[in-house]
C-alpha positions as CSV (number, residue, x, y, z in Angstrom):
1,M,-69.6,-22.7,-10.4
2,A,-73.2,-23.4,-11.2
3,E,-74.2,-20.6,-8.9
4,A,-72.1,-18.1,-10.7
5,H,-73.6,-19.2,-14.0
6,S,-77.1,-18.8,-12.3
7,V,-76.4,-15.2,-11.5
8,T,-74.5,-14.2,-14.6
9,P,-76.2,-14.2,-18.0
10,A,-74.6,-16.3,-20.7
11,S,-74.3,-13.0,-23.0
12,V,-72.3,-11.3,-20.2
13,L,-70.0,-14.2,-20.0
14,R,-69.9,-14.4,-23.8
15,N,-69.1,-10.7,-24.1
16,L,-66.2,-10.9,-21.5
17,S,-64.2,-12.9,-23.8
18,D,-65.1,-10.8,-26.9
19,K,-62.3,-9.5,-29.0
20,L,-63.7,-6.0,-29.1
21,Y,-62.7,-3.9,-25.9
22,E,-66.1,-2.1,-25.8
23,K,-68.0,-5.5,-25.5
24,R,-65.7,-6.6,-22.8
25,K,-66.1,-3.3,-20.9
26,N,-69.9,-3.4,-21.1
27,A,-69.7,-7.0,-19.9
28,A,-67.6,-5.9,-16.9
29,L,-70.2,-3.2,-16.1
30,E,-72.8,-6.0,-15.9
31,V,-70.5,-8.0,-13.6
32,E,-70.2,-4.9,-11.5
33,G,-74.1,-4.5,-11.3
34,I,-74.4,-8.2,-10.4
35,V,-71.9,-8.0,-7.7
36,K,-73.2,-5.0,-6.2
37,Q,-76.7,-6.6,-5.9
38,L,-75.2,-9.8,-4.3
39,A,-73.2,-7.7,-1.9
40,A,-76.4,-5.9,-0.8
41,A,-78.1,-8.9,-0.3
42,G,-75.2,-10.3,1.7
43,D,-74.8,-13.2,-0.5
44,H,-70.9,-13.7,-0.2
45,E,-71.0,-17.4,-1.3
46,K,-72.3,-16.4,-4.9
47,I,-70.0,-13.5,-4.9
48,S,-67.0,-15.9,-4.4
49,A,-68.6,-18.1,-6.9
50,V,-68.4,-15.2,-9.5
51,I,-64.9,-14.4,-8.7
52,T,-63.8,-18.0,-9.0
53,L,-65.4,-18.2,-12.4
54,L,-63.7,-15.3,-13.6
55,T,-60.4,-16.5,-12.2
56,T,-60.5,-20.0,-13.4
57,D,-62.4,-19.7,-16.7
58,Y,-61.0,-16.4,-17.7
59,T,-57.7,-15.1,-16.0
60,Y,-56.1,-18.4,-16.2
61,S,-57.6,-19.3,-19.7
62,P,-55.1,-20.1,-22.7
63,Q,-57.1,-17.6,-24.7
64,A,-55.8,-14.0,-24.4
65,N,-59.1,-12.3,-24.9
66,Y,-60.6,-14.4,-22.1
67,R,-57.7,-13.3,-19.8
68,K,-58.3,-9.7,-20.7
69,G,-62.0,-10.1,-19.9
70,G,-61.2,-12.0,-16.5
71,L,-59.0,-9.0,-15.4
72,I,-61.4,-6.2,-16.2
73,G,-64.1,-8.5,-14.7
74,L,-62.2,-9.0,-11.3
75,A,-61.8,-5.2,-11.3
76,A,-65.4,-4.6,-11.9
77,A,-66.3,-7.1,-9.1
78,T,-64.1,-5.2,-6.8
79,V,-66.0,-1.8,-7.7
80,G,-69.2,-3.6,-7.0
81,L,-68.0,-4.9,-3.5
82,S,-66.9,-1.4,-2.6
83,S,-66.3,-1.4,1.1
84,E,-66.7,-5.2,1.4
85,T,-64.0,-6.1,-0.9
86,A,-61.5,-6.9,1.9
87,Q,-62.9,-10.4,2.6
88,H,-62.5,-11.3,-0.9
89,L,-59.1,-9.8,-1.7
90,E,-57.4,-13.1,-1.2
91,Q,-59.4,-14.3,-4.4
92,I,-59.0,-11.3,-6.5
93,V,-55.6,-10.0,-6.0
94,P,-53.4,-13.3,-6.8
95,P,-54.8,-13.9,-10.4
96,V,-54.1,-10.2,-11.3
97,L,-50.6,-10.4,-10.0
98,N,-50.1,-13.7,-12.0
99,S,-51.1,-11.8,-15.1
100,F,-48.1,-9.3,-14.8
101,S,-45.9,-12.1,-16.2
102,D,-48.2,-13.0,-18.9
103,Q,-46.5,-13.3,-22.4
104,D,-48.9,-11.0,-24.1
105,S,-48.2,-7.4,-23.5
106,R,-51.9,-6.4,-23.8
107,V,-52.8,-8.8,-20.9
108,R,-50.0,-7.3,-18.8
109,Y,-51.4,-3.7,-19.6
110,Y,-54.9,-4.8,-18.6
111,A,-53.4,-6.4,-15.4
112,C,-51.8,-2.9,-14.5
113,E,-55.2,-1.2,-15.1
114,A,-57.1,-3.9,-13.1
115,L,-54.9,-3.8,-10.0
116,Y,-55.1,0.1,-10.3
117,N,-58.8,0.0,-10.2
118,I,-58.7,-2.6,-7.4
119,A,-56.2,-0.4,-5.4
120,K,-58.3,2.7,-5.6
121,V,-61.1,0.8,-4.1
122,V,-59.5,-1.0,-1.4
123,R,-56.6,1.4,-0.5
124,G,-54.8,0.3,2.7
125,D,-56.5,-3.0,2.8
126,F,-54.4,-4.4,0.1
127,I,-51.1,-3.7,1.9
128,I,-50.9,-7.3,2.9
129,F,-50.0,-8.0,-0.7
130,F,-47.4,-5.1,-0.8
131,N,-44.3,-7.2,-1.2
132,Q,-45.9,-9.2,-4.2
133,I,-47.2,-6.1,-5.8
134,F,-43.8,-4.4,-5.2
135,D,-42.0,-7.3,-6.8
136,A,-44.4,-7.3,-9.8
137,L,-43.9,-3.5,-10.3
138,C,-40.2,-3.9,-10.1
139,K,-40.3,-6.4,-13.0
140,L,-43.0,-4.3,-15.1
141,S,-40.7,-1.1,-14.8
142,A,-38.4,-2.7,-17.1
143,D,-41.1,-4.0,-19.5
144,S,-40.2,-4.2,-23.2
145,D,-43.6,-2.7,-24.0
146,A,-43.8,1.1,-23.5
147,N,-47.6,1.0,-22.8
148,V,-47.0,-1.5,-20.1
149,Q,-44.3,0.6,-18.5
150,S,-46.8,3.7,-18.6
151,A,-49.4,1.7,-17.0
152,A,-47.0,0.4,-14.4
153,H,-45.9,3.9,-13.6
154,L,-49.5,5.0,-12.9
155,L,-50.0,2.0,-10.7
156,D,-46.7,2.6,-9.0
157,R,-47.6,6.2,-8.1
158,L,-51.0,5.1,-6.6
159,V,-49.5,2.4,-4.6
160,K,-46.8,4.9,-3.2
161,D,-49.6,7.2,-2.1
162,I,-51.6,4.3,-0.4
163,V,-48.4,3.2,1.4
164,T,-47.6,6.5,2.8
165,E,-51.1,6.8,4.1
166,S,-51.2,3.3,5.7
167,D,-50.3,2.5,9.2
168,Q,-50.2,-1.3,8.4
169,F,-47.2,-1.1,6.2
170,S,-44.3,-3.3,7.5
171,I,-40.9,-1.9,6.7
172,E,-39.2,-5.1,8.4
173,E,-40.9,-7.3,5.9
174,F,-40.2,-5.1,2.9
175,I,-36.3,-4.6,3.5
176,P,-35.1,-8.2,2.6
177,L,-37.0,-7.8,-0.7
178,L,-35.5,-4.4,-1.3
179,R,-32.1,-5.5,-0.4
180,E,-32.3,-8.5,-3.0
181,R,-33.6,-6.1,-5.8
182,M,-30.8,-3.6,-5.2
183,N,-28.4,-6.0,-7.2
184,V,-30.4,-5.6,-10.3
185,L,-28.6,-3.7,-13.1
186,N,-31.5,-2.7,-15.4
187,P,-31.6,1.1,-15.4
188,Y,-35.4,1.3,-15.1
189,V,-35.5,-1.0,-12.2
190,R,-32.9,1.1,-10.5
191,Q,-35.0,4.3,-11.0
192,F,-37.7,2.3,-9.6
193,L,-35.8,1.3,-6.6
194,V,-34.4,4.6,-5.8
195,G,-37.9,6.3,-6.1
196,W,-39.2,3.9,-3.6
197,I,-36.2,4.5,-1.2
198,T,-36.8,8.2,-1.5
199,V,-40.6,8.1,-0.8
200,L,-40.4,5.5,2.2
201,D,-37.5,7.8,3.7
202,S,-39.9,10.8,3.6
203,V,-42.5,9.1,5.8
204,P,-42.0,10.1,9.3
205,D,-43.1,6.9,10.8
206,I,-41.0,4.5,8.7
207,D,-37.4,4.3,9.9
208,M,-35.4,3.9,6.8
209,L,-32.2,5.0,8.3
210,G,-32.1,2.2,10.7
211,F,-32.2,-0.2,7.7
212,L,-29.6,1.8,5.6
213,P,-26.8,-0.7,5.9
214,D,-29.2,-3.3,4.2
215,F,-29.5,-1.3,1.0
216,L,-26.5,1.1,1.2
217,D,-24.2,-0.9,-0.9
218,G,-26.9,-1.1,-3.8
219,L,-27.2,2.8,-3.6
220,F,-23.4,3.2,-4.0
221,N,-23.4,0.7,-6.9
222,M,-25.9,3.0,-8.6
223,L,-23.3,5.9,-8.6
224,S,-21.3,4.3,-11.4
225,D,-24.4,3.7,-13.7
226,S,-24.0,4.7,-17.2
227,S,-27.2,6.9,-17.0
228,H,-26.6,10.3,-15.5
229,E,-30.1,10.5,-14.2
230,I,-29.8,7.4,-12.2
231,R,-26.3,8.5,-10.7
232,Q,-27.9,11.9,-9.8
233,Q,-30.9,10.2,-8.1
234,A,-28.7,7.8,-6.1
235,D,-26.3,10.7,-5.0
236,S,-29.3,12.7,-4.0
237,A,-30.6,9.9,-1.9
238,L,-27.3,9.3,-0.3
239,S,-26.9,12.9,0.4
240,E,-30.3,13.0,2.2
241,F,-29.3,9.8,4.3
242,L,-25.9,11.4,5.2
243,Q,-27.7,14.5,6.5
244,E,-29.9,12.2,8.6
245,I,-27.0,10.5,10.0
246,K,-25.5,13.9,11.1
247,N,-28.6,14.8,12.9
248,S,-29.4,11.2,14.3
249,P,-28.2,10.4,17.8
250,S,-28.1,6.5,17.2
251,V,-26.5,5.2,14.0
252,D,-25.2,1.9,13.2
253,Y,-21.7,3.2,11.8
254,G,-20.0,-0.2,12.0
255,R,-22.0,-2.0,9.3
256,M,-21.8,0.9,6.9
257,A,-18.3,1.3,7.4
258,E,-17.6,-2.1,6.1
259,I,-19.5,-1.1,2.8
260,L,-17.8,2.3,2.6
261,V,-14.4,0.8,2.8
262,Q,-15.1,-1.4,-0.1
263,R,-16.5,1.3,-2.1
264,A,-13.6,3.5,-1.2
265,G,-11.6,1.3,-3.7
266,S,-14.1,1.5,-6.7
267,P,-12.6,2.1,-10.1
268,D,-15.4,4.7,-10.5
269,E,-14.1,8.2,-9.4
270,F,-17.5,9.5,-8.3
271,T,-18.2,6.4,-6.3
272,R,-14.7,6.9,-4.6
273,L,-15.3,10.4,-3.8
274,T,-18.7,9.7,-2.2
275,A,-17.4,6.8,-0.2
276,I,-14.5,8.7,1.2
277,T,-16.7,11.7,2.0
278,W,-19.1,9.4,4.1
279,I,-15.9,7.9,5.9
280,N,-14.7,11.5,6.6
281,E,-18.1,12.2,8.3
282,F,-18.1,8.8,10.1
283,V,-14.7,9.4,11.5
284,K,-15.9,12.8,12.8
285,L,-19.2,11.4,14.2
286,G,-18.6,7.7,14.9
287,G,-16.3,7.9,17.9
288,D,-16.0,4.7,19.9
289,Q,-18.2,2.9,17.5
290,L,-15.6,3.0,14.8
291,V,-12.5,1.7,16.9
292,P,-12.8,-2.0,15.8
293,Y,-12.9,-0.6,12.2
294,Y,-9.9,1.7,12.4
295,A,-7.7,-0.7,10.4
296,D,-10.2,-1.2,7.5
297,I,-10.9,2.5,7.3
298,L,-7.3,3.4,7.2
299,G,-6.8,0.7,4.4
300,A,-9.3,2.6,2.4
301,I,-7.8,6.1,3.2
302,L,-4.2,5.5,2.4
303,P,-4.6,4.6,-1.2
304,C,-7.0,7.5,-1.7
305,I,-4.3,10.0,-0.5
306,S,-2.6,9.3,-3.8
307,D,-5.7,9.2,-5.9
308,K,-5.4,11.0,-9.3
309,E,-8.4,13.2,-8.4
310,E,-7.6,16.2,-6.3
311,K,-11.0,16.3,-4.6
312,I,-10.4,12.6,-3.4
313,R,-7.0,13.5,-2.1
314,V,-8.0,16.5,-0.2
315,V,-10.8,14.5,1.6
316,A,-8.6,11.4,2.2
317,R,-6.0,13.5,3.7
318,E,-8.4,15.4,6.0
319,T,-9.8,12.0,7.1
320,N,-6.4,10.7,7.8
321,E,-5.4,13.5,10.1
322,E,-8.8,13.2,11.9
323,L,-8.4,9.4,12.3
324,R,-4.7,9.9,13.6
325,A,-5.7,12.6,16.1
326,I,-8.0,10.1,17.8
327,N,-5.9,8.6,20.6
328,A,-7.7,5.1,21.0
329,D,-6.6,2.9,23.6
330,P,-5.8,-1.0,23.1
331,A,-7.8,-1.9,26.1
332,E,-10.9,-0.5,24.2
333,G,-10.6,-2.6,21.3
334,F,-8.0,-0.6,19.1
335,D,-6.0,-3.1,17.2
336,V,-2.5,-2.1,17.0
337,G,-1.4,-5.1,15.1
338,A,-4.1,-4.7,12.5
339,I,-3.1,-0.9,11.9
340,L,0.5,-2.0,11.6
341,A,-0.4,-4.7,9.1
342,I,-2.2,-2.1,6.8
343,A,0.6,0.4,7.2
344,R,3.1,-2.2,6.3
345,R,1.1,-3.3,3.4
346,Q,0.5,0.2,2.0
347,L,4.5,0.6,2.2
348,S,4.6,-1.4,-1.1
349,S,2.2,1.1,-2.8
350,E,3.4,2.5,-5.9
351,W,2.4,6.1,-4.8
352,E,4.8,8.1,-2.7
353,A,2.4,9.9,-0.7
354,T,0.7,6.7,0.4
355,R,4.0,5.2,1.5
356,I,4.8,8.4,3.4
357,E,1.5,8.5,5.3
358,S,1.9,4.7,6.2
359,L,5.3,5.5,7.8
360,H,3.5,8.4,9.7
361,W,1.2,6.0,11.2
362,I,3.9,3.6,12.2
363,S,5.7,6.4,13.9
364,T,2.6,7.7,15.6
365,L,2.0,4.1,16.9
366,L,5.5,3.8,18.1
367,N,5.0,7.0,20.1
368,R,1.8,6.1,21.7
369,H,1.9,2.5,22.1
370,R,5.6,1.5,22.1
371,S,5.3,-1.8,23.8
372,E,2.5,-3.1,21.7
373,V,4.3,-2.1,18.5
374,L,7.4,-3.8,19.6
375,C,5.3,-7.0,20.1
376,F,4.9,-7.0,16.3
377,L,8.3,-5.8,15.4
378,N,9.1,-9.1,13.6
379,D,6.2,-8.7,11.4
380,I,7.4,-5.2,10.2
381,F,11.2,-5.0,10.6
382,D,12.0,-6.7,7.2
383,T,9.5,-4.4,5.5
384,L,11.0,-1.2,7.1
385,L,14.6,-2.4,6.1
386,K,13.4,-2.9,2.5
387,A,11.9,0.6,2.4
388,L,15.6,1.9,2.8
389,S,15.9,1.2,-0.9
390,D,12.9,3.2,-1.8
391,P,13.4,5.7,-4.5
392,S,12.2,8.6,-2.5
393,D,14.4,10.3,-0.1
394,E,11.6,11.5,2.2
395,V,10.6,7.9,2.6
396,V,13.9,6.9,3.3
397,L,14.4,9.5,6.0
398,L,11.1,8.6,7.7
399,V,12.1,4.9,7.8
400,L,15.3,5.9,9.4
401,E,13.4,8.0,12.1
402,I,11.3,5.0,12.8
403,H,14.3,2.7,13.0
404,A,16.0,5.2,15.4
405,C,12.9,5.3,17.5
406,I,12.8,1.4,17.6
407,A,16.7,1.4,18.3
408,E,16.3,3.4,21.6
409,E,16.8,0.0,23.3
410,A,20.5,-1.4,23.0
411,K,19.3,-4.9,21.9
412,L,17.1,-3.4,19.2
413,F,20.0,-1.0,18.2
414,R,22.2,-3.9,17.6
415,Q,19.6,-5.8,15.6
416,L,19.1,-2.7,13.4
417,V,22.7,-2.2,12.6
418,V,23.2,-6.0,11.9
419,F,20.1,-6.0,9.5
420,L,21.4,-2.8,8.0
421,V,24.9,-4.2,7.3
422,Y,23.0,-7.4,6.0
423,N,21.0,-5.3,3.5
424,F,24.0,-3.4,2.3
425,R,25.7,-6.8,1.7
426,V,22.9,-8.4,-0.3
427,D,22.0,-5.1,-2.2
428,N,25.1,-3.3,-3.4
429,S,23.0,-0.7,-4.9
430,L,21.5,0.2,-1.7
431,L,25.0,0.9,-0.3
432,E,25.9,2.9,-3.6
433,K,22.8,5.0,-3.8
434,R,21.5,5.3,-0.4
435,G,24.4,4.3,1.9
436,A,25.5,7.9,2.6
437,L,22.1,9.2,3.2
438,I,21.2,6.4,5.7
439,I,24.5,6.4,7.8
440,R,24.3,10.1,8.0
441,H,20.8,10.2,9.2
442,L,21.3,7.6,11.5
443,C,24.2,9.3,13.1
444,V,22.1,12.4,13.6
445,L,19.2,10.2,15.2
446,L,21.3,7.8,17.3
447,D,24.7,9.5,17.9
448,A,27.3,9.3,15.4
449,E,29.9,7.7,17.7
450,R,27.5,5.0,18.9
451,V,26.6,4.2,15.2
452,Y,30.1,4.1,14.0
453,R,31.3,1.9,17.0
454,E,28.6,-0.7,16.3
455,L,29.3,-0.7,12.5
456,S,33.1,-1.1,13.1
457,T,32.4,-4.0,15.5
458,I,30.2,-5.8,13.0
459,L,32.5,-5.2,10.1
460,E,35.6,-6.4,12.1
461,G,34.2,-9.9,12.0
462,E,32.8,-9.8,8.6
463,S,33.7,-12.9,6.6
464,D,32.9,-11.4,3.2
465,L,36.2,-9.5,3.0
466,D,35.3,-7.7,-0.5
467,F,32.1,-6.3,1.0
468,A,34.0,-5.3,4.3
469,S,36.5,-3.3,2.1
470,I,33.9,-1.6,0.4
471,M,31.7,-0.8,3.3
472,V,34.8,0.6,5.2
473,Q,35.6,2.7,2.3
474,A,32.1,4.2,2.2
475,L,32.2,4.8,6.0
476,N,35.6,6.3,5.9
477,L,34.3,8.7,3.2
478,I,31.2,9.6,4.9
479,L,33.3,10.3,8.2
480,L,35.7,12.6,6.2
481,T,33.1,14.7,4.3
482,S,29.7,14.7,6.2
483,S,28.9,17.9,8.2
484,E,26.7,15.6,10.5
485,L,30.1,13.9,11.8
486,K,32.1,17.0,12.5
487,E,32.0,16.2,16.3
488,L,33.2,12.7,15.5
489,R,36.0,14.1,13.4
490,D,37.0,16.5,16.2
491,L,37.0,13.7,18.7
492,L,39.4,11.6,16.6
493,K,41.8,14.5,16.2
494,Q,42.3,14.2,20.0
495,S,43.2,10.7,20.0
496,L,46.8,11.3,21.3
497,V,45.6,13.6,24.0
498,N,42.1,12.6,25.0
499,A,41.0,9.1,26.5
500,A,37.4,9.4,24.5
501,G,39.3,10.0,21.3
502,K,41.8,7.2,21.8
503,D,38.8,4.8,22.5
504,L,37.1,5.8,19.3
505,F,40.3,5.5,17.3
506,V,41.2,2.0,18.6
507,S,37.4,1.1,18.1
508,L,37.4,2.0,14.5
509,Y,40.9,0.8,13.8
510,A,40.3,-2.8,13.6
511,S,37.6,-2.7,10.9
512,W,39.3,0.2,8.9
513,C,42.2,-2.3,8.4
514,H,39.9,-3.9,5.7
515,S,41.0,-0.9,3.6
516,P,44.7,0.5,3.3
517,M,43.6,3.8,2.3
518,A,40.8,4.1,4.9
519,I,43.5,3.2,7.6
520,I,45.8,6.0,6.3
521,S,42.9,8.5,6.2
522,L,42.1,7.5,9.8
523,C,45.6,8.0,10.9
524,L,45.9,11.4,9.3
525,L,42.6,12.6,10.6
526,A,43.6,11.5,14.1
527,Q,47.0,13.0,13.7
528,T,49.0,9.8,14.3
529,Y,51.3,10.8,11.5
530,Q,54.2,8.4,12.4
531,H,51.9,5.5,12.3
532,A,50.4,6.5,9.0
533,S,54.0,6.9,7.6
534,A,54.5,3.3,8.9
535,V,51.5,2.0,7.2
536,I,52.4,3.5,3.9
537,Q,56.0,1.9,4.3
538,L,54.1,-1.6,4.6
539,L,52.3,-1.4,1.5
540,G,53.4,-3.8,-1.1
541,E,52.9,-4.4,-4.7
542,E,49.7,-6.3,-4.2
543,D,48.2,-3.4,-2.1
544,I,48.7,-0.6,-4.7
545,N,46.2,-1.6,-7.1
546,V,43.7,0.3,-9.3
547,K,41.1,0.5,-6.4
548,F,43.7,1.8,-4.1
549,L,45.0,4.5,-6.5
550,V,41.4,5.7,-7.1
551,Q,40.7,6.0,-3.4
552,L,44.1,7.8,-2.9
553,D,43.1,10.2,-5.8
554,K,39.9,11.1,-4.1
555,F,41.7,11.6,-0.7
556,I,44.3,13.9,-2.2
557,R,41.4,16.0,-3.5
558,L,39.9,15.9,0.1
559,L,43.1,17.3,1.5
560,E,42.4,20.5,-0.2
561,T,39.0,20.8,1.3
562,P,38.1,22.9,4.4
563,I,37.8,19.6,6.4
564,F,41.7,19.3,6.4
565,A,42.6,22.8,6.8
566,Y,44.3,22.0,10.1
567,L,46.5,19.4,8.3
568,R,47.7,22.0,5.8
569,L,48.3,24.7,8.5
570,Q,50.7,22.1,10.1
571,L,52.7,22.0,7.2
572,L,53.8,25.7,7.9
573,E,55.9,24.2,10.8
574,P,57.7,21.3,9.1
575,D,60.4,21.0,11.8
576,R,57.4,20.0,14.2
577,H,55.7,17.7,11.7
578,I,58.2,15.7,10.0
579,W,56.1,12.5,10.1
580,L,53.3,14.3,8.5
581,L,55.6,15.4,5.7
582,K,56.9,12.0,5.4
583,A,53.5,10.5,5.2
584,L,52.4,12.8,2.4
585,Y,55.6,12.4,0.5
586,G,55.0,8.6,0.9
587,L,51.6,9.3,-0.7
588,L,53.2,11.3,-3.5
589,M,55.6,8.5,-4.3
590,L,52.6,6.0,-4.7
591,L,50.9,8.2,-7.1
592,P,51.6,8.0,-10.8
593,Q,53.4,11.2,-12.0
594,Q,51.1,11.9,-15.0
595,S,48.1,12.0,-12.6
596,S,46.3,15.2,-11.7
597,A,46.3,14.1,-8.0
598,F,50.1,13.8,-8.2
599,R,50.5,17.3,-9.4
600,M,48.1,18.6,-6.8
601,L,49.9,17.1,-3.9
602,H,53.4,17.8,-5.4
603,Y,52.3,21.4,-5.8
604,R,51.0,21.6,-2.2
605,L,54.4,20.0,-0.8
606,N,56.4,22.6,-2.8
607,T,54.8,25.3,-1.0
608,V,56.0,23.9,2.4
609,P,58.5,26.3,4.0
610,S,62.0,25.0,3.4
611,F,64.3,24.0,6.5
612,N,68.0,23.1,6.4
613,S,69.6,19.7,6.0
614,E,70.5,19.5,9.7
615,Q,67.0,19.9,10.7
616,S,65.8,17.3,8.3
617,R,68.2,14.9,9.8
618,R,67.0,15.6,13.2
619,A,63.6,15.3,14.9
620,P,62.2,18.5,16.5
621,S,63.8,19.9,19.5
622,G,67.0,18.3,19.1
623,M,66.0,14.6,18.8
624,A,68.3,12.8,16.3
625,Y,66.4,11.1,13.4
626,S,68.5,8.0,14.2
627,Q,66.8,8.0,17.6
628,I,63.4,8.1,16.2
629,L,64.2,5.1,13.9
630,H,65.5,3.3,16.9
631,H,62.2,3.9,18.9
632,R,60.2,2.9,15.8
633,S,62.0,-0.5,15.5
634,S,61.7,-1.2,19.2
635,G,57.9,-0.6,18.9
636,S,57.7,2.9,20.5
637,Q,55.4,5.5,18.7
638,I,56.7,9.2,18.4
639,E,54.2,11.8,17.1
640,D,55.5,15.2,16.3
641,S,53.3,17.0,18.5
642,N,54.1,15.0,21.6
643,I,57.9,15.4,21.7
644,N,59.2,18.0,24.3
645,Q,62.1,20.2,24.7
646,D,64.2,17.4,26.3
647,G,63.7,14.9,23.5
648,N,61.4,12.7,25.7
649,F,58.1,11.5,24.4
650,N,55.0,10.2,26.4
651,S,53.1,6.8,26.1
652,Q,50.9,8.2,23.2
653,N,47.7,8.1,25.4
654,G,48.0,4.2,25.8
655,I,47.8,3.3,22.2
656,N,49.9,0.4,21.4
657,F,50.8,1.3,17.8
658,T,53.0,-1.9,17.1
659,L,50.0,-4.0,17.9
660,R,47.9,-1.8,15.7
661,L,50.4,-2.3,12.9
662,H,50.5,-6.0,13.3
663,Q,46.8,-5.8,13.2
664,F,46.7,-4.1,9.9
665,E,49.4,-6.5,8.5
666,D,47.3,-9.5,9.4
667,M,44.1,-8.1,7.9
668,Q,45.8,-7.3,4.6
669,R,47.3,-10.7,4.6
670,Q,43.9,-12.0,4.7
671,H,42.8,-9.9,1.9
672,R,45.7,-11.0,-0.3
673,M,44.9,-14.6,0.5
674,H,41.4,-14.1,-0.5
675,E,42.3,-12.3,-3.7
676,K,44.8,-15.2,-4.7
677,T,42.0,-17.7,-3.9
678,Q,39.5,-15.9,-6.1
679,T,42.0,-15.5,-8.9
680,Q,42.8,-19.2,-8.8
681,S,39.2,-20.0,-8.8
682,R,38.6,-17.9,-11.8
683,N,41.6,-19.2,-13.6
684,N,40.5,-22.9,-12.8
685,S,37.0,-22.1,-14.1
686,T,38.5,-20.6,-17.3
687,L,40.7,-23.7,-17.9
688,L,37.9,-26.0,-17.1
689,S,35.7,-24.2,-19.6
690,K,38.4,-24.4,-22.5
691,E,38.9,-28.0,-21.5
692,T,35.2,-28.8,-21.9
693,Q,35.2,-26.8,-25.3
694,R,38.1,-29.0,-26.7
695,Q,36.4,-32.1,-25.6
696,E,33.2,-31.2,-27.1
697,E,34.8,-30.2,-30.4
698,P,35.7,-33.7,-31.6
699,R,32.3,-34.8,-30.5
700,I,30.6,-32.2,-32.4
701,M,32.6,-32.9,-35.6
702,S,32.0,-36.7,-35.1
703,T,28.3,-36.0,-34.7
704,A,28.5,-33.7,-37.9
705,S,30.2,-36.5,-39.8
706,E,27.6,-39.0,-38.7
707,L,24.7,-36.6,-39.6
708,S,26.4,-36.2,-43.1
709,K,26.6,-39.8,-43.6
710,T,23.0,-40.3,-42.5
711,S,21.9,-37.5,-44.8
712,S,23.8,-39.2,-47.6
713,R,22.1,-42.6,-47.0
714,S,18.7,-40.9,-46.8
715,S,19.1,-39.3,-50.0
716,R,19.5,-42.6,-51.7
717,R,16.1,-43.8,-50.4
718,G,13.3,-43.5,-52.8
719,P,10.2,-41.2,-52.3
720,G,7.8,-42.3,-49.4
721,Q,10.4,-44.5,-47.7
722,L,10.6,-44.1,-44.0
723,Q,13.8,-43.9,-41.9
724,L,13.9,-46.0,-38.8
């Protein structure tokens, strides 16, 4: 320190701390001259002593004017050293950097000015301090003092020029600092950071693209900044990087894909659009690199397909198609289970378009990787079944197509129908609102006969008799009315002459017994008219309830539709179809006379050609009516169309109608017992409720009486007395 005082006049040291800038400036010029002489003499010890004096006594002084003088003195010493500054930079730069955080704004301003002058002298030599300088400038860019900000901007431009010229700059050492600073929200700092990213990216020797994953998320974060200028700068930088990615042969798509997936779900519209645009390009360019990230990418795309912004929807749909067009192999890392998990999760989306695309993905995977998908069937099956309740018809139809594809195997077909019946049982609204659509479409996809046979088998053993009855009624209505089931109806019409028709009739009969009206409809459809008449004759008082009459009303109206044109035409030959007439008259007798259905059927029967009383007493072709009754009582079945000219009849294609009739009686007996049990249970519940109410009334009255007495006693207490 004594050496520094020996070469530096006291007046110079005194003026360095003067409050007047001019005196400090003149003193600094004196310091410059002194250091220049010492440098010429090669006396670096004394130069070091002078720098130490300026640092210790001035830049670290508690007096602001001393700190200002020290900074201008260090800059002057650097100018004096000129080309020999490098060996003293370790002494000169740190105290200047320390002054950037000074509480006095003027000191901070002089620190910027000092470092600017130092940088002009040393140029690339001070690159070793770049990270510290960058960090300091980052903070000063948001300084509260406008003059300090202005000085920092000038210094920043100079440092950028130096860095772009230098071959000593280390991008590897700089990136961790940049990544850390990218999370700062201050708008000035963000502008500062984007400026540096753009400048460094413009330098041919600096590979900013290779480090893009380290600061990509920060750039995307800036897209939602409140400042339009910052959003524009960030978008410009991202656009430039995306162009570089398109032209680069080697890019780390994986790390960036993870960032883009997160940003695609941003609440900011511009950020989502930019992210989904990047993902679109990545899917086109990434190839095999993106295989492990397909599930994550799909998870980002599917919600965007239903975005409120049309531009995002368009890009998302295009990306989705591009991704689905890539036929990746599970052996190459394509995770079928992960894709299925994403599709399943998106099935609960509130947006129809997203749910539809999720189903398309499941369908695509089934077609391409059936065995792998079936391994995860337990994970998605329940969700697919729940999707049958979707409010969108298109979604329901797609779900059914997937179910049909899964059900190609017998075991899975059975499982599908069992689960479907279970869903109808636990969700009555599903059967009511979607039942017809589901059954009809399944019949188209999986063969109507196969579907109806399986449903009948399941319902035959259904323990919930009320549900079984409702389900059978629904299936019967679909069978009678749906155009998709025409072939099934045609097959049933041949039940008495065709083995396949007979097997189908017998298969459906057992479960159709749950509903009297359904069994009558089935018999009329199968043209087993005598059996239909026998069933009608068996109906008792308990069977003909409001529900039955409602169903009968609907059926009478169906008789007037084209589906039953064949039946109406048979009425033109009453002598050949006595049992048909008797069945229809039986239904007429069950209808209330005041009902429109009664009038409709009565009018129809009145149009039947008349035949004489002798014909009405005899069966067709000479068979006595008493003979028909004899065969009915003995268990034989005679249908109008099967009686020949000799009065003989065949075996009715092997159908044991007596057994069928017993089967119907047994099932109806179970339903009557079930109804009685339920009625008794309701009555008991009502009696119990009334009994409980009667028991409670005296207790309530007693309690009310006690409360009245207590209230009376309380009223006799004086003010402030406590009741224990």
